[in-house]
Structure formats: C-alpha cells, structure tokens
C-alpha positions, 0 to 999 in steps of 0.5 A: 699811259704812257709816260711818253705821251704829254696830257695836261693835268686838268684833261678828264681822262676815264678809265682803262684809256691806254693813251700810246707814246708820242700822243698831245692831250691838252686842257679843257679835254675830256676821254670816256672810259675804254677809249684807245688812243694810238701813238702821234694822236692830237687832242686839242682843247675842246675835245669830249671823246665818248666810250670806247672810242679808238683814234688811230696814228696821225688823227688831229682831233678838236684842232680850231677851225681853218675860218677866217672868222674864227676869233678864239671861241670856246667851242667844242668837237664832240665824238659819240661812244664806239667811233673809230677814227682812222689814220690822219683823220682830221676833225676840227672845233666849231664856230659859233655857228653852233659852237660845236662840231659833232660825231656820232655813235658806232661810226668809222671815219676812215684815214685821211676823212676832213671834218671841218667846222661845225659838221654834225654828222649823226650814229652810224656812219661810215665814210671812207676814205680821203672824203673831205666834209666843208664847214656847216655840213649835216649827215644824218644818223646810217650813211655810206659816204663812199671814198674820195667824196668832197660835200661843200658847205651848209649840205644836208645829207638824209638818213641811209643814204648812198653817194657814190666814190668821187662823188662832188655833192653841191645839193642836199641829198634825200633820205634812203637815196644813191647819188652818182655821176656828175653831177650829182643825182639821184641814181636809186634808192639804197636798197640794200643797206635798207634790207640790212638795216630791217627794214621790209620789202614792203616800206622799201617799195613804197620808198622807191615808189615815192621817188618814182614820181619825185626822180622818174615821172617827169613832175616838177619837186612841187607837183610830185611832193603834191602828189606823194601827200596825197596817193602815197601810203603813211608811214614815217619814212614818208613823212621823213622824205617830204619834211626834209624835202620841204626843208631844202631850201638851196634846193635837192640832187637833180634826177635822173638824165 
C-alpha cells in the first residue's frame, strides 16, 4: 500500500493487494486478493471488486449514476475475478432498477469505456476503446464489442455476439451473430469466435441454418420461429436463440438488406 493513497479505514482490502500512489478508496469498498490498483484510480462507496483484477490509471469505479432519478440509494458496482479495467474507464453503480451494476469475471474493458448504471455484463467479455453502454444494458457471456460502439439503454446483446466498431446498437442482438452497418443489421454468425471457443463444425452450421431461416429466407419473425422450432435439430443453441428472440419484446436487429 502506498502512503500517498487514501484508503478509508472501513474499506475491506484482501491479501496481496497493491494500491499505487494517488489512488482513492472510499468506505464500503471490498477488494479481493491479488488485485492491482494503479495510480490515480478512484473507487467510490459500493464497489465490490474480485480477485486478481487490474485497474489502470484514471479509472473511476462505482461513482453515483448519471441518472436524475437517483436519490442516494444504497447500491453497488460488482466486478468479477481476473477482470482488467484499462485507463479512464468509468463504471457507475446501480439504481433501484437492479440495485447494482455488474461486470463479470475474465473481462477486458479497454480505455475510455463507459458502463452506465444497472448494466449487467457477463463473463469473458471484451469491450474495446471508447465503447459507451447506456443504462440498463445487458451483455451476455463472450461478447466482443469493437471500438466506438454505442449501445442504447435497455438493449440486450446475446452470448458470443460480435459487434463491429462504430456501430449504433438500438435493438437487441441475438446470440452467436455478427452485427454491422447502419442501421445495425445481421451480417452472419460469429463462426470464427465460436470455433475458437470449441464449438463443433456441426454446431456452427446448425446455428448458421437457424439464422438463414430467420434473416435470409424472407420470413417474418413469427413464421421463422415456427419453422425453426419444427425443422431445426434440437440443441442447447437452438433453444438459446428461440428464448432470446421470444423474450425480446422491443424487437431484434434487422436482417440483411
């Protein structure tokens, strides 16, 4: 611990934690074993940071929400183990909606990312430079968001999706897909990412067939879902896709145009 940092006496700091000079750690903060806090990091009340994380200079964790409805509720920001938060990332704590903002384990948030209140991020996510997530966004496991993307509030991005740089994400993005262009649309499945993560060629082709029915063959969503339900081989991925789309009350991204 550096004597040039401020660490509140009520903060709970684990074993082998390094806090570099000029960082601020507020009361009601918990930091897990082996985490490195770089210089000039600000960690406000309500932060719950896991083990073996790395937080780089200029990051601000658990500041109050940029939400005019916020009224001082006792909310948190939760960060899982082995997550890296690069320079000048901002993660705001939750409101009464979810009472927390959460980032999972084994994630990488690159420089200048903003994660607003009540966002829920899964595990193994990569968010590149200057991505902005508005409030109440859900990002499922293994998603990759390229730089300068912006995600509208209440949007959900499905597991293993890949979103290209500079995209404006206004609708839910189904799992396993690649999204690009403006307005955002389906441009294929994330086959490279899926194979890297151990999906078999058979599974990748089955996922591709499902999205061909949904996005390429000219069906409306209702008819496409019925065809997929009846004709696609049963699999965990099929059920994941069907459940995601059926629960997307505000709609999913458009198909190929």
